[in-house]
C-alpha positions, 0 to 999 in steps of 0.5 A: 977428190973423195977416196971412197965416192958412191962410184969407187963403193959400188964398182967395189960391190959389184966386183965383190957379187961377181967373185963370190958369184964365180966362187959358188960356181966353182963350188958347185962345179967341184960338187956337181963332178962328184954327184955324177962320179958317185951317181955313176958308180953306184948305178953301175955297182947296181948293175953288175950285182943281179940280185938288184931290184930295179924297181920301187926303191932303187929306181926312186933313188936313183931317180932322185939322185938324176934330178938332185943333179939336174937342180944343181944344172938348174943352179949353175944356170942362175949363176951363169945367167947373173954374171952374163946379165947382172940380174937374177932371173926369177923365172930360172928361179921359179923353174928350179924350184918347181923341179925341187917340188916334183923331185920331192914328189916323186922321191915320197917314201911309201905311207906317205899318202898316210900324210894329207897335210904334206900333200896338200902342202906340195899341192899348195906349193906347185900351184903357188910357183906355177901361178908366180911363174905364170904372173913373171912370163905375163908379164915379162911377156915371153914365150919360153924362159930356157936357155936354148944353147951353149953357154956365151962368153961374157963380155968385160963390159959393165951391164948398166951401160949396154 
């Protein structure tokens, strides 16, 4: 009997992947909780200050922070999806990337219109991501990739045996 067979190695690699994904998920939850608290404190503080101007830079900062949190939620969905199905769902990754590019466009600083290379690059990124998403959906034949319900418990079965 071999002490380190392929089967044992694959089981060890699978267990290690799962523990790392869980650890990353916990770290992300902590970061998201702290970022949410920080955002709430900043917004409440700004609401109390009567001199806060919400239009312009302040609104852009708040929208940028909200979109950062949304991106973090999508990354957490990627991690939990990996733990549920034991595969990386490329559709979720592409949606997360599109959200990140959209955030970049929304929070562009004033004067960014004077940088045509930046605007062209973001446009190409949006088109490339949208095209990749369309191709993945066409190959998979799915209507929607979004998760529509609450998280379900993961069964402690080997996904390759399902």
